[in-house]
C-alpha positions as CSV (number, residue, x, y, z in Angstrom):
1,M,-14.0,-20.4,-7.3
2,A,-16.5,-19.0,-9.8
3,E,-15.7,-16.2,-12.2
4,Y,-17.6,-13.5,-13.9
5,V,-17.2,-13.4,-17.7
6,I,-17.4,-10.2,-19.7
7,I,-17.9,-10.7,-23.4
8,V,-15.9,-7.9,-24.9
9,N,-17.9,-7.9,-28.1
10,Q,-20.9,-7.0,-26.0
11,I,-19.0,-4.1,-24.3
12,E,-18.1,-2.8,-27.8
13,E,-21.7,-2.9,-28.9
14,Y,-22.9,-1.1,-25.9
15,Q,-20.2,1.6,-26.5
16,M,-21.4,2.2,-30.0
17,L,-25.0,2.4,-28.8
18,N,-24.0,4.7,-25.9
19,D,-25.9,2.2,-23.6
20,T,-24.5,3.3,-20.3
21,R,-27.3,1.5,-18.4
22,S,-26.1,-1.9,-19.7
23,L,-22.5,-1.0,-19.2
24,D,-23.2,0.1,-15.6
25,A,-25.0,-3.2,-14.9
26,I,-22.0,-5.2,-16.2
27,F,-19.5,-3.3,-14.1
28,R,-21.7,-3.6,-11.0
29,K,-21.7,-7.4,-11.4
30,A,-18.0,-7.4,-12.1
31,Q,-17.3,-5.3,-9.0
32,S,-19.4,-7.6,-6.8
33,A,-17.4,-10.6,-8.2
34,V,-14.0,-9.0,-7.5
35,V,-15.1,-7.9,-4.0
36,G,-16.3,-11.5,-3.4
37,G,-12.8,-12.8,-4.3
38,E,-13.7,-14.0,-7.8
39,V,-11.9,-13.3,-11.1
40,V,-13.4,-11.3,-13.9
41,A,-12.5,-12.9,-17.3
42,L,-12.4,-10.8,-20.4
43,V,-13.4,-13.0,-23.3
44,R,-13.7,-12.3,-27.1
45,Q,-16.2,-14.3,-29.1
46,N,-15.7,-14.9,-32.8
47,A,-18.4,-15.2,-35.5
48,N,-18.8,-19.0,-35.0
49,G,-19.4,-18.6,-31.3
50,Q,-16.0,-19.8,-30.1
51,Q,-14.6,-17.8,-27.1
52,Y,-11.1,-17.1,-26.0
53,R,-10.0,-15.5,-22.8
54,F,-7.4,-12.8,-23.2
55,E,-7.3,-11.2,-19.8
56,E,-8.3,-11.7,-16.1
57,I,-9.0,-9.0,-13.6
58,S,-8.7,-9.8,-9.9
59,T,-8.4,-6.4,-8.2
60,L,-10.7,-3.4,-8.0
61,E,-7.9,-1.2,-9.2
62,D,-7.5,-3.1,-12.4
63,L,-11.3,-3.2,-12.9
64,N,-11.5,0.5,-12.5
65,V,-8.8,1.0,-15.1
66,Y,-10.7,-1.2,-17.5
67,K,-14.0,0.6,-16.8
68,K,-12.4,4.0,-17.3
69,N,-11.0,2.8,-20.6
70,V,-14.4,1.5,-21.7
71,Y,-16.3,4.7,-20.8
72,K,-13.9,7.0,-22.5
73,Y,-15.4,5.7,-25.8
74,V,-19.0,6.4,-24.7
75,K,-20.5,9.8,-25.7
76,E,-22.1,11.7,-23.0
77,E,-25.7,12.7,-23.7
C-alpha cells in the first residue's frame, strides 16, 4: 500500500507564511489518501536531508485533529 508523506518542516514554513492555499492542497491530498485506505506519514527532515517518520495518520478523524492543530497557527487575513 502506498502512503502520502507530509514533510512537517514544509507545513511549518507555510504556517509562517500564512499560505493557506498550499496547506489546503496538502490536506486535500492527505484526505484522498486516507479515504483510499492509505496511510499519511508525518516526517521531519533535518538540515542534511535525512528524514525520520514520527507519526502515521490512518483515519479521517486523526487527520482532522492534525489539520485543526496546523491551522490554529495560521493568521486569518
